[in-house]
All heavy atoms as TSV, in Angstrom:
chain	resi	resn	atom	element	x	y	z
A	1	MET	N	N	92.939	80.202	106.782
A	1	MET	CA	C	93.372	81.167	105.795
A	1	MET	C	C	94.806	81.589	106.108
A	1	MET	O	O	95.158	81.860	107.238
A	1	MET	CB	C	92.434	82.376	105.834
A	1	MET	CG	C	92.842	83.462	104.879
A	1	MET	SD	S	91.815	84.939	105.051
A	1	MET	CE	C	90.851	84.762	103.593
A	2	ILE	N	N	95.620	81.672	105.095
A	2	ILE	CA	C	97.013	82.085	105.252
A	2	ILE	C	C	97.110	83.582	104.970
A	2	ILE	O	O	96.631	84.063	103.944
A	2	ILE	CB	C	97.936	81.308	104.288
A	2	ILE	CG1	C	97.870	79.812	104.602
A	2	ILE	CG2	C	99.348	81.826	104.363
A	2	ILE	CD1	C	98.616	78.959	103.602
A	3	ASN	N	N	97.722	84.298	105.897
A	3	ASN	CA	C	97.926	85.737	105.704
A	3	ASN	C	C	99.193	85.974	104.911
A	3	ASN	O	O	100.256	85.513	105.302
A	3	ASN	CB	C	98.035	86.464	107.041
A	3	ASN	CG	C	96.714	86.548	107.757
A	3	ASN	OD1	O	95.669	86.449	107.136
A	3	ASN	ND2	N	96.756	86.724	109.057
A	4	LYS	N	N	99.075	86.664	103.800
A	4	LYS	CA	C	100.252	87.042	103.029
A	4	LYS	C	C	100.790	88.350	103.583
A	4	LYS	O	O	100.018	89.220	103.964
A	4	LYS	CB	C	99.880	87.256	101.554
A	4	LYS	CG	C	99.475	86.008	100.854
A	4	LYS	CD	C	99.296	86.178	99.345
A	4	LYS	CE	C	98.949	87.547	98.883
A	4	LYS	NZ	N	98.633	87.666	97.471
A	5	PRO	N	N	102.107	88.506	103.656
A	5	PRO	CA	C	102.654	89.786	104.105
A	5	PRO	C	C	102.284	90.887	103.110
A	5	PRO	O	O	102.222	90.655	101.910
A	5	PRO	CB	C	104.166	89.562	104.137
A	5	PRO	CG	C	104.420	88.270	103.466
A	5	PRO	CD	C	103.121	87.530	103.342
A	6	SER	N	N	102.012	92.063	103.631
A	6	SER	CA	C	101.679	93.202	102.777
A	6	SER	C	C	102.910	93.698	102.060
A	6	SER	O	O	103.999	93.730	102.608
A	6	SER	CB	C	101.112	94.345	103.622
A	6	SER	OG	O	99.872	93.990	104.141
A	7	SER	N	N	102.705	94.131	100.841
A	7	SER	CA	C	103.775	94.763	100.087
A	7	SER	C	C	103.668	96.268	100.324
A	7	SER	O	O	102.572	96.821	100.340
A	7	SER	CB	C	103.599	94.432	98.609
A	7	SER	OG	O	104.647	94.964	97.861
A	8	TYR	N	N	104.801	96.908	100.523
A	8	TYR	CA	C	104.776	98.326	100.829
A	8	TYR	C	C	106.051	99.002	100.339
A	8	TYR	O	O	107.039	98.358	100.021
A	8	TYR	CB	C	104.628	98.573	102.324
A	8	TYR	CG	C	105.749	97.994	103.152
A	8	TYR	CD1	C	106.922	98.699	103.369
A	8	TYR	CD2	C	105.641	96.723	103.710
A	8	TYR	CE1	C	107.956	98.170	104.109
A	8	TYR	CE2	C	106.677	96.189	104.450
A	8	TYR	CZ	C	107.828	96.907	104.651
A	8	TYR	OH	O	108.855	96.370	105.372
A	9	GLU	N	N	105.988	100.315	100.286
A	9	GLU	CA	C	107.156	101.160	100.039
A	9	GLU	C	C	107.314	102.027	101.266
A	9	GLU	O	O	106.331	102.528	101.807
A	9	GLU	CB	C	106.912	102.029	98.816
A	9	GLU	CG	C	108.065	102.953	98.505
A	9	GLU	CD	C	107.782	103.830	97.291
A	9	GLU	OE1	O	107.024	103.429	96.413
A	9	GLU	OE2	O	108.331	104.952	97.275
A	10	LYS	N	N	108.526	102.188	101.744
A	10	LYS	CA	C	108.737	103.071	102.897
A	10	LYS	C	C	109.591	104.252	102.463
A	10	LYS	O	O	110.549	104.099	101.715
A	10	LYS	CB	C	109.312	102.343	104.103
A	10	LYS	CG	C	110.724	101.875	103.997
A	10	LYS	CD	C	111.133	101.169	105.288
A	10	LYS	CE	C	112.599	100.838	105.297
A	10	LYS	NZ	N	113.023	100.193	106.525
A	11	CYS	N	N	109.177	105.429	102.918
A	11	CYS	CA	C	109.824	106.679	102.536
A	11	CYS	C	C	110.221	107.448	103.783
A	11	CYS	O	O	109.438	107.533	104.732
A	11	CYS	CB	C	108.861	107.549	101.732
A	11	CYS	SG	S	108.088	106.732	100.342
A	12	ALA	N	N	111.413	108.036	103.761
A	12	ALA	CA	C	111.833	108.917	104.856
A	12	ALA	C	C	110.828	110.054	104.959
A	12	ALA	O	O	110.471	110.665	103.952
A	12	ALA	CB	C	113.233	109.461	104.584
A	13	TRP	N	N	110.370	110.338	106.199
A	13	TRP	CA	C	109.300	111.320	106.366
A	13	TRP	C	C	109.466	112.052	107.690
A	13	TRP	O	O	109.783	111.436	108.702
A	13	TRP	CB	C	107.963	110.588	106.362
A	13	TRP	CG	C	106.856	111.401	105.798
A	13	TRP	CD1	C	105.939	112.115	106.510
A	13	TRP	CD2	C	106.515	111.572	104.429
A	13	TRP	NE1	N	105.055	112.727	105.663
A	13	TRP	CE2	C	105.396	112.403	104.370
A	13	TRP	CE3	C	107.072	111.112	103.238
A	13	TRP	CZ2	C	104.807	112.787	103.172
A	13	TRP	CZ3	C	106.483	111.481	102.057
A	13	TRP	CH2	C	105.365	112.312	102.034
A	14	PRO	N	N	109.246	113.364	107.712
A	14	PRO	CA	C	109.326	114.115	108.968
A	14	PRO	C	C	108.051	113.920	109.798
A	14	PRO	O	O	106.959	113.748	109.246
A	14	PRO	CB	C	109.453	115.563	108.508
A	14	PRO	CG	C	108.741	115.595	107.198
A	14	PRO	CD	C	108.969	114.253	106.572
A	15	ALA	N	N	108.196	113.960	111.114
A	15	ALA	CA	C	107.035	113.811	112.002
A	15	ALA	C	C	106.134	115.045	111.954
A	15	ALA	O	O	104.951	114.968	112.247
A	15	ALA	CB	C	107.497	113.545	113.426
A	16	THR	N	N	106.702	116.186	111.574
A	16	THR	CA	C	105.932	117.428	111.420
A	16	THR	C	C	106.289	118.050	110.079
A	16	THR	O	O	107.288	117.685	109.468
A	16	THR	CB	C	106.254	118.438	112.545
A	16	THR	OG1	O	107.654	118.730	112.509
A	16	THR	CG2	C	105.885	117.889	113.911
A	17	GLY	N	N	105.509	119.000	109.637
A	17	GLY	CA	C	105.764	119.659	108.360
A	17	GLY	C	C	107.097	120.382	108.327
A	17	GLY	O	O	107.582	120.862	109.349
A	18	LEU	N	N	107.693	120.450	107.150
A	18	LEU	CA	C	108.986	121.119	106.974
A	18	LEU	C	C	108.798	122.566	106.551
A	18	LEU	O	O	107.855	122.901	105.851
A	18	LEU	CB	C	109.795	120.433	105.871
A	18	LEU	CG	C	110.265	119.012	106.101
A	18	LEU	CD1	C	111.011	118.516	104.874
A	18	LEU	CD2	C	111.149	118.928	107.318
A	19	ARG	N	N	109.743	123.379	106.974
A	19	ARG	CA	C	109.833	124.758	106.499
A	19	ARG	C	C	111.055	124.840	105.592
A	19	ARG	O	O	112.071	124.200	105.861
A	19	ARG	CB	C	110.010	125.720	107.674
A	19	ARG	CG	C	108.816	125.782	108.602
A	19	ARG	CD	C	109.092	126.657	109.833
A	19	ARG	NE	N	110.411	126.500	110.432
A	19	ARG	CZ	C	110.747	125.519	111.270
A	19	ARG	NH1	N	109.884	124.593	111.599
A	19	ARG	NH2	N	111.956	125.469	111.792
A	20	GLU	N	N	110.955	125.631	104.531
A	20	GLU	CA	C	112.115	125.793	103.646
A	20	GLU	C	C	113.287	126.378	104.417
A	20	GLU	O	O	113.108	127.174	105.329
A	20	GLU	CB	C	111.762	126.687	102.460
A	20	GLU	CG	C	110.942	125.957	101.428
A	20	GLU	CD	C	110.862	126.718	100.136
A	20	GLU	OE1	O	111.892	127.244	99.677
A	20	GLU	OE2	O	109.748	126.776	99.595
A	21	ASP	N	N	114.486	125.974	104.022
A	21	ASP	CA	C	115.748	126.433	104.620
A	21	ASP	C	C	115.868	126.090	106.102
A	21	ASP	O	O	116.516	126.807	106.863
A	21	ASP	CB	C	115.944	127.943	104.416
A	21	ASP	CG	C	116.160	128.290	102.954
A	21	ASP	OD1	O	116.747	127.459	102.237
A	21	ASP	OD2	O	115.748	129.374	102.537
A	22	SER	N	N	115.232	125.022	106.533
A	22	SER	CA	C	115.404	124.576	107.916
A	22	SER	C	C	116.482	123.492	107.944
A	22	SER	O	O	116.963	123.048	106.903
A	22	SER	CB	C	114.077	124.069	108.485
A	22	SER	OG	O	113.543	123.053	107.666
A	23	LYS	N	N	116.869	123.087	109.133
A	23	LYS	CA	C	117.933	122.104	109.296
A	23	LYS	C	C	117.342	120.731	109.597
A	23	LYS	O	O	116.345	120.605	110.304
A	23	LYS	CB	C	118.861	122.509	110.437
A	23	LYS	CG	C	119.607	123.787	110.164
A	23	LYS	CD	C	120.499	124.144	111.322
A	23	LYS	CE	C	121.193	125.473	111.054
A	23	LYS	NZ	N	122.003	125.885	112.186
A	24	LEU	N	N	117.978	119.713	109.081
A	24	LEU	CA	C	117.557	118.331	109.282
A	24	LEU	C	C	117.399	118.015	110.773
A	24	LEU	O	O	116.456	117.345	111.175
A	24	LEU	CB	C	118.610	117.418	108.641
A	24	LEU	CG	C	118.382	115.931	108.671
A	24	LEU	CD1	C	118.861	115.317	107.383
A	24	LEU	CD2	C	119.080	115.312	109.844
A	25	GLU	N	N	118.291	118.541	111.586
A	25	GLU	CA	C	118.308	118.248	113.017
A	25	GLU	C	C	117.104	118.846	113.766
A	25	GLU	O	O	116.852	118.500	114.912
A	25	GLU	CB	C	119.595	118.766	113.666
A	25	GLU	CG	C	120.858	118.159	113.112
A	25	GLU	CD	C	121.306	118.805	111.779
A	25	GLU	OE1	O	120.910	119.942	111.474
A	25	GLU	OE2	O	122.041	118.125	111.041
A	26	GLU	N	N	116.380	119.745	113.133
A	26	GLU	CA	C	115.234	120.386	113.780
A	26	GLU	C	C	114.000	119.472	113.827
A	26	GLU	O	O	113.004	119.832	114.433
A	26	GLU	CB	C	114.859	121.673	113.033
A	26	GLU	CG	C	115.918	122.747	113.096
A	26	GLU	CD	C	115.544	123.970	112.261
A	26	GLU	OE1	O	114.350	124.210	112.032
A	26	GLU	OE2	O	116.477	124.683	111.847
A	27	TYR	N	N	114.077	118.315	113.201
A	27	TYR	CA	C	112.903	117.458	113.056
A	27	TYR	C	C	113.145	116.059	113.593
A	27	TYR	O	O	114.268	115.568	113.600
A	27	TYR	CB	C	112.515	117.348	111.572
A	27	TYR	CG	C	112.203	118.677	110.965
A	27	TYR	CD1	C	113.172	119.385	110.262
A	27	TYR	CD2	C	110.952	119.250	111.115
A	27	TYR	CE1	C	112.897	120.625	109.710
A	27	TYR	CE2	C	110.658	120.498	110.568
A	27	TYR	CZ	C	111.641	121.174	109.873
A	27	TYR	OH	O	111.364	122.396	109.338
A	28	ASP	N	N	112.050	115.435	113.988
A	28	ASP	CA	C	112.061	114.001	114.270
A	28	ASP	C	C	111.695	113.311	112.957
A	28	ASP	O	O	110.812	113.781	112.228
A	28	ASP	CB	C	111.026	113.646	115.343
A	28	ASP	CG	C	111.414	114.183	116.710
A	28	ASP	OD1	O	112.625	114.189	117.022
A	28	ASP	OD2	O	110.521	114.597	117.448
A	29	TRP	N	N	112.370	112.205	112.662
A	29	TRP	CA	C	112.170	111.513	111.389
A	29	TRP	C	C	111.729	110.082	111.612
A	29	TRP	O	O	112.062	109.457	112.609
A	29	TRP	CB	C	113.459	111.523	110.574
A	29	TRP	CG	C	113.860	112.894	110.150
A	29	TRP	CD1	C	114.663	113.763	110.842
A	29	TRP	CD2	C	113.439	113.583	108.983
A	29	TRP	NE1	N	114.774	114.941	110.155
A	29	TRP	CE2	C	114.038	114.859	109.011
A	29	TRP	CE3	C	112.631	113.252	107.903
A	29	TRP	CZ2	C	113.850	115.792	108.001
A	29	TRP	CZ3	C	112.447	114.182	106.905
A	29	TRP	CH2	C	113.046	115.430	106.962
A	30	GLY	N	N	111.011	109.576	110.660
A	30	GLY	CA	C	110.574	108.190	110.666
A	30	GLY	C	C	110.324	107.767	109.231
A	30	GLY	O	O	110.881	108.347	108.300
A	31	TYR	N	N	109.478	106.754	109.066
A	31	TYR	CA	C	109.132	106.281	107.727
A	31	TYR	C	C	107.632	106.334	107.527
A	31	TYR	O	O	106.864	106.002	108.428
A	31	TYR	CB	C	109.580	104.829	107.536
A	31	TYR	CG	C	111.054	104.677	107.300
A	31	TYR	CD1	C	111.893	104.223	108.298
A	31	TYR	CD2	C	111.620	104.967	106.062
A	31	TYR	CE1	C	113.248	104.070	108.089
A	31	TYR	CE2	C	112.984	104.820	105.846
A	31	TYR	CZ	C	113.789	104.364	106.859
A	31	TYR	OH	O	115.126	104.219	106.643
A	32	LEU	N	N	107.242	106.741	106.330
A	32	LEU	CA	C	105.862	106.638	105.893
A	32	LEU	C	C	105.782	105.351	105.088
A	32	LEU	O	O	106.529	105.169	104.128
A	32	LEU	CB	C	105.469	107.833	105.021
A	32	LEU	CG	C	104.044	107.807	104.498
A	32	LEU	CD1	C	103.047	107.944	105.653
A	32	LEU	CD2	C	103.827	108.907	103.480
A	33	TYR	N	N	104.905	104.437	105.525
A	33	TYR	CA	C	104.700	103.170	104.841
A	33	TYR	C	C	103.469	103.303	103.956
A	33	TYR	O	O	102.385	103.606	104.445
A	33	TYR	CB	C	104.494	102.040	105.844
A	33	TYR	CG	C	105.751	101.700	106.610
A	33	TYR	CD1	C	106.138	102.443	107.724
A	33	TYR	CD2	C	106.566	100.658	106.214
A	33	TYR	CE1	C	107.299	102.141	108.431
A	33	TYR	CE2	C	107.731	100.339	106.903
A	33	TYR	CZ	C	108.079	101.100	108.012
A	33	TYR	OH	O	109.225	100.795	108.690
A	34	VAL	N	N	103.655	103.088	102.655
A	34	VAL	CA	C	102.563	103.144	101.691
A	34	VAL	C	C	102.354	101.721	101.184
A	34	VAL	O	O	103.241	101.132	100.568
A	34	VAL	CB	C	102.898	104.099	100.527
A	34	VAL	CG1	C	101.757	104.138	99.529
A	34	VAL	CG2	C	103.217	105.490	101.051
A	35	TYR	N	N	101.167	101.173	101.463
A	35	TYR	CA	C	100.858	99.778	101.143
A	35	TYR	C	C	100.208	99.653	99.769
A	35	TYR	O	O	99.414	100.502	99.364
A	35	TYR	CB	C	99.933	99.195	102.208
A	35	TYR	CG	C	100.574	99.172	103.566
A	35	TYR	CD1	C	100.355	100.205	104.479
A	35	TYR	CD2	C	101.414	98.133	103.929
A	35	TYR	CE1	C	100.964	100.193	105.718
A	35	TYR	CE2	C	102.034	98.122	105.174
A	35	TYR	CZ	C	101.794	99.149	106.062
A	35	TYR	OH	O	102.401	99.143	107.290
A	36	THR	N	N	100.530	98.576	99.076
A	36	THR	CA	C	99.968	98.342	97.747
A	36	THR	C	C	98.691	97.512	97.797
A	36	THR	O	O	98.056	97.311	96.768
A	36	THR	CB	C	100.994	97.615	96.849
A	36	THR	OG1	O	101.340	96.376	97.455
A	36	THR	CG2	C	102.229	98.472	96.644
A	37	ASP	N	N	98.308	97.051	98.982
A	37	ASP	CA	C	97.113	96.207	99.095
A	37	ASP	C	C	95.862	96.996	99.491
A	37	ASP	O	O	94.856	96.422	99.879
A	37	ASP	CB	C	97.351	95.067	100.086
A	37	ASP	CG	C	97.638	95.551	101.497
A	37	ASP	OD1	O	97.621	96.781	101.734
A	37	ASP	OD2	O	97.885	94.705	102.370
A	38	GLY	N	N	95.928	98.326	99.409
A	38	GLY	CA	C	94.765	99.134	99.703
A	38	GLY	C	C	94.674	99.643	101.131
A	38	GLY	O	O	93.802	100.443	101.446
A	39	ARG	N	N	95.571	99.182	102.005
A	39	ARG	CA	C	95.579	99.696	103.379
A	39	ARG	C	C	95.977	101.160	103.368
A	39	ARG	O	O	96.690	101.617	102.484
A	39	ARG	CB	C	96.578	98.913	104.236
A	39	ARG	CG	C	96.142	97.512	104.534
A	39	ARG	CD	C	97.209	96.691	105.224
A	39	ARG	NE	N	97.836	97.382	106.332
A	39	ARG	CZ	C	98.963	96.977	106.901
A	39	ARG	NH1	N	99.591	95.902	106.473
A	39	ARG	NH2	N	99.478	97.651	107.901
A	40	LEU	N	N	95.515	101.882	104.370
A	40	LEU	CA	C	95.890	103.289	104.496
A	40	LEU	C	C	97.366	103.405	104.849
A	40	LEU	O	O	97.909	102.567	105.567
A	40	LEU	CB	C	95.054	103.965	105.580
A	40	LEU	CG	C	93.570	104.117	105.277
A	40	LEU	CD1	C	92.845	104.695	106.489
A	40	LEU	CD2	C	93.356	104.993	104.063
A	41	PRO	N	N	98.035	104.453	104.363
A	41	PRO	CA	C	99.438	104.676	104.731
A	41	PRO	C	C	99.557	104.877	106.243
A	41	PRO	O	O	98.604	105.310	106.897
A	41	PRO	CB	C	99.812	105.955	104.004
A	41	PRO	CG	C	98.787	106.131	102.948
A	41	PRO	CD	C	97.547	105.482	103.453
A	42	GLU	N	N	100.716	104.554	106.786
A	42	GLU	CA	C	100.952	104.802	108.210
A	42	GLU	C	C	102.367	105.325	108.412
A	42	GLU	O	O	103.278	104.986	107.676
A	42	GLU	CB	C	100.681	103.570	109.061
A	42	GLU	CG	C	101.537	102.375	108.753
A	42	GLU	CD	C	101.166	101.150	109.583
A	42	GLU	OE1	O	100.594	101.292	110.674
A	42	GLU	OE2	O	101.462	100.047	109.129
A	43	PHE	N	N	102.515	106.167	109.426
A	43	PHE	CA	C	103.798	106.767	109.768
A	43	PHE	C	C	104.296	106.137	111.057
A	43	PHE	O	O	103.539	105.993	112.015
A	43	PHE	CB	C	103.639	108.275	109.953
A	43	PHE	CG	C	104.904	108.950	110.416
A	43	PHE	CD1	C	105.949	109.149	109.546
A	43	PHE	CD2	C	105.043	109.359	111.727
A	43	PHE	CE1	C	107.129	109.761	109.964
A	43	PHE	CE2	C	106.202	109.978	112.159
A	43	PHE	CZ	C	107.250	110.173	111.270
A	44	GLN	N	N	105.587	105.751	111.080
A	44	GLN	CA	C	106.179	105.149	112.279
A	44	GLN	C	C	107.562	105.736	112.516
A	44	GLN	O	O	108.323	105.958	111.579
A	44	GLN	CB	C	106.298	103.632	112.115
A	44	GLN	CG	C	104.980	102.936	112.007
A	44	GLN	CD	C	105.140	101.431	111.898
A	44	GLN	OE1	O	106.231	100.888	112.071
A	44	GLN	NE2	N	104.059	100.747	111.606
A	45	THR	N	N	107.864	105.941	113.803
A	45	THR	CA	C	109.185	106.449	114.179
A	45	THR	C	C	110.026	105.378	114.874
A	45	THR	O	O	111.036	105.698	115.482
A	45	THR	CB	C	109.049	107.675	115.108
A	45	THR	OG1	O	108.285	107.304	116.247
A	45	THR	CG2	C	108.399	108.835	114.392
A	46	ILE	N	N	109.627	104.143	114.754
A	46	ILE	CA	C	110.372	103.043	115.385
A	46	ILE	C	C	111.793	102.969	114.820
A	46	ILE	O	O	112.749	102.713	115.525
A	46	ILE	CB	C	109.643	101.694	115.155
A	46	ILE	CG1	C	108.290	101.722	115.853
A	46	ILE	CG2	C	110.494	100.532	115.634
A	46	ILE	CD1	C	107.385	100.578	115.473
A	47	GLU	N	N	111.918	103.229	113.538
A	47	GLU	CA	C	113.183	103.170	112.829
A	47	GLU	C	C	113.459	104.548	112.237
A	47	GLU	O	O	112.565	105.185	111.692
A	47	GLU	CB	C	113.027	102.131	111.703
A	47	GLU	CG	C	114.239	101.778	110.965
A	47	GLU	CD	C	113.937	100.746	109.869
A	47	GLU	OE1	O	112.802	100.287	109.745
A	47	GLU	OE2	O	114.881	100.448	109.132
A	48	ARG	N	N	114.699	105.040	112.353
A	48	ARG	CA	C	115.044	106.366	111.816
A	48	ARG	C	C	115.763	106.200	110.484
A	48	ARG	O	O	116.706	105.412	110.374
A	48	ARG	CB	C	115.939	107.099	112.802
A	48	ARG	CG	C	116.370	108.477	112.304
A	48	ARG	CD	C	117.272	109.171	113.314
A	48	ARG	NE	N	118.013	110.261	112.746
A	48	ARG	CZ	C	117.544	111.490	112.553
A	48	ARG	NH1	N	116.313	111.751	112.884
A	48	ARG	NH2	N	118.295	112.436	112.034
A	49	PRO	N	N	115.343	106.961	109.466
A	49	PRO	CA	C	116.045	106.904	108.183
A	49	PRO	C	C	117.455	107.493	108.294
A	49	PRO	O	O	117.725	108.309	109.177
A	49	PRO	CB	C	115.191	107.761	107.252
A	49	PRO	CG	C	114.113	108.352	108.062
A	49	PRO	CD	C	114.212	107.866	109.456
A	50	SER	N	N	118.309	107.091	107.394
A	50	SER	CA	C	119.665	107.645	107.364
A	50	SER	C	C	119.618	109.079	106.847
A	50	SER	O	O	118.660	109.499	106.194
A	50	SER	CB	C	120.556	106.804	106.443
A	50	SER	OG	O	120.154	106.972	105.098
A	51	GLU	N	N	120.668	109.829	107.120
A	51	GLU	CA	C	120.738	111.200	106.625
A	51	GLU	C	C	120.669	111.213	105.101
A	51	GLU	O	O	120.040	112.085	104.499
A	51	GLU	CB	C	122.019	111.893	107.103
A	51	GLU	CG	C	122.093	113.328	106.647
A	51	GLU	CD	C	123.293	114.098	107.194
A	51	GLU	OE1	O	123.900	113.655	108.184
A	51	GLU	OE2	O	123.598	115.154	106.613
A	52	ARG	N	N	121.302	110.246	104.452
A	52	ARG	CA	C	121.283	110.164	102.984
A	52	ARG	C	C	119.851	109.994	102.468
A	52	ARG	O	O	119.440	110.647	101.514
A	52	ARG	CB	C	122.169	108.990	102.523
A	52	ARG	CG	C	122.145	108.730	101.049
A	52	ARG	CD	C	122.892	109.709	100.146
A	52	ARG	NE	N	123.099	111.004	100.699
A	52	ARG	CZ	C	123.171	112.167	100.045
A	52	ARG	NH1	N	123.087	112.201	98.761
A	52	ARG	NH2	N	123.363	113.300	100.627
A	53	GLU	N	N	119.076	109.095	103.087
A	53	GLU	CA	C	117.680	108.894	102.679
A	53	GLU	C	C	116.875	110.187	102.829
A	53	GLU	O	O	116.074	110.532	101.962
A	53	GLU	CB	C	117.009	107.817	103.520
A	53	GLU	CG	C	117.464	106.410	103.241
A	53	GLU	CD	C	116.820	105.434	104.186
A	53	GLU	OE1	O	117.211	105.408	105.374
A	53	GLU	OE2	O	115.906	104.713	103.747
A	54	ILE	N	N	117.089	110.873	103.933
A	54	ILE	CA	C	116.366	112.124	104.194
A	54	ILE	C	C	116.740	113.173	103.159
A	54	ILE	O	O	115.883	113.804	102.547
A	54	ILE	CB	C	116.643	112.632	105.624
A	54	ILE	CG1	C	116.061	111.652	106.649
A	54	ILE	CG2	C	116.068	114.032	105.807
A	54	ILE	CD1	C	116.514	111.900	108.077
A	55	ARG	N	N	118.030	113.356	102.933
A	55	ARG	CA	C	118.480	114.389	101.994
A	55	ARG	C	C	118.079	114.065	100.555
A	55	ARG	O	O	117.767	114.956	99.774
A	55	ARG	CB	C	119.970	114.607	102.114
A	55	ARG	CG	C	120.319	115.253	103.451
A	55	ARG	CD	C	121.588	116.048	103.395
A	55	ARG	NE	N	121.865	116.659	104.683
A	55	ARG	CZ	C	121.386	117.844	105.056
A	55	ARG	NH1	N	120.614	118.534	104.260
A	55	ARG	NH2	N	121.683	118.336	106.246
A	56	ASP	N	N	118.076	112.771	100.196
A	56	ASP	CA	C	117.655	112.388	98.841
A	56	ASP	C	C	116.207	112.805	98.580
A	56	ASP	O	O	115.870	113.236	97.489
A	56	ASP	CB	C	117.784	110.882	98.627
A	56	ASP	CG	C	119.220	110.441	98.416
A	56	ASP	OD1	O	120.109	111.302	98.232
A	56	ASP	OD2	O	119.456	109.213	98.455
A	57	ARG	N	N	115.366	112.675	99.568
A	57	ARG	CA	C	113.942	112.978	99.388
A	57	ARG	C	C	113.599	114.424	99.716
A	57	ARG	O	O	112.754	115.026	99.067
A	57	ARG	CB	C	113.109	112.041	100.243
A	57	ARG	CG	C	111.630	112.286	100.084
A	57	ARG	CD	C	110.832	111.100	100.565
A	57	ARG	NE	N	109.440	111.302	100.302
A	57	ARG	CZ	C	108.800	110.899	99.220
A	57	ARG	NH1	N	109.450	110.258	98.288
A	57	ARG	NH2	N	107.519	111.130	99.064
A	58	TRP	N	N	114.234	114.994	100.737
A	58	TRP	CA	C	113.835	116.308	101.259
A	58	TRP	C	C	114.910	117.378	101.144
A	58	TRP	O	O	114.743	118.477	101.648
A	58	TRP	CB	C	113.426	116.161	102.735
A	58	TRP	CG	C	112.277	115.241	102.916
A	58	TRP	CD1	C	112.334	113.922	103.307
A	58	TRP	CD2	C	110.911	115.525	102.692
A	58	TRP	NE1	N	111.073	113.395	103.347
A	58	TRP	CE2	C	110.183	114.353	102.975
A	58	TRP	CE3	C	110.223	116.661	102.287
A	58	TRP	CZ2	C	108.801	114.289	102.859
A	58	TRP	CZ3	C	108.845	116.598	102.171
A	58	TRP	CH2	C	108.155	115.418	102.446
A	59	GLY	N	N	116.019	117.087	100.481
A	59	GLY	CA	C	117.140	118.012	100.411
A	59	GLY	C	C	116.795	119.392	99.878
A	59	GLY	O	O	117.415	120.376	100.272
A	60	TYR	N	N	115.820	119.479	99.008
A	60	TYR	CA	C	115.416	120.773	98.458
A	60	TYR	C	C	114.972	121.746	99.555
A	60	TYR	O	O	115.189	122.942	99.451
A	60	TYR	CB	C	114.271	120.572	97.456
A	60	TYR	CG	C	113.679	121.858	96.945
A	60	TYR	CD1	C	114.308	122.553	95.908
A	60	TYR	CD2	C	112.523	122.388	97.493
A	60	TYR	CE1	C	113.786	123.747	95.434
A	60	TYR	CE2	C	111.996	123.587	97.027
A	60	TYR	CZ	C	112.627	124.254	95.995
A	60	TYR	OH	O	112.094	125.442	95.542
A	61	TYR	N	N	114.375	121.218	100.608
A	61	TYR	CA	C	113.835	122.058	101.687
A	61	TYR	C	C	114.831	122.328	102.802
A	61	TYR	O	O	114.635	123.216	103.613
A	61	TYR	CB	C	112.602	121.383	102.304
A	61	TYR	CG	C	111.477	121.225	101.339
A	61	TYR	CD1	C	111.250	120.019	100.708
A	61	TYR	CD2	C	110.629	122.293	101.056
A	61	TYR	CE1	C	110.208	119.872	99.801
A	61	TYR	CE2	C	109.586	122.152	100.151
A	61	TYR	CZ	C	109.388	120.936	99.531
A	61	TYR	OH	O	108.364	120.805	98.648
A	62	LEU	N	N	115.896	121.532	102.869
A	62	LEU	CA	C	116.812	121.598	104.009
A	62	LEU	C	C	118.108	122.324	103.650
A	62	LEU	O	O	118.560	122.295	102.516
A	62	LEU	CB	C	117.145	120.175	104.474
A	62	LEU	CG	C	115.948	119.340	104.908
A	62	LEU	CD1	C	116.371	117.891	105.083
A	62	LEU	CD2	C	115.331	119.893	106.175
A	63	LYS	N	N	118.703	122.941	104.659
A	63	LYS	CA	C	120.026	123.586	104.494
A	63	LYS	C	C	121.091	122.539	104.482
A	63	LYS	O	O	121.023	121.535	105.074
A	63	LYS	CB	C	120.293	124.542	105.664
A	63	LYS	CG	C	119.501	125.786	105.597
A	63	LYS	CD	C	119.944	126.673	106.737
A	63	LYS	CE	C	119.095	127.921	106.801
A	63	LYS	NZ	N	119.470	128.794	107.864
């Protein structure tokens, strides 16, 4: 059987919950991987998102 690579979307995600008006630097960041093949989402900090990716998604909560 040939394994096909999973299709996924990765989103910049904080390792802990955010508080409004907090600073980006107060958090550890990684990616939340959401798979389209039915696998459960997983969070990984192996790779850090750019500040732009973080602010695009979470800027409303951050100073």
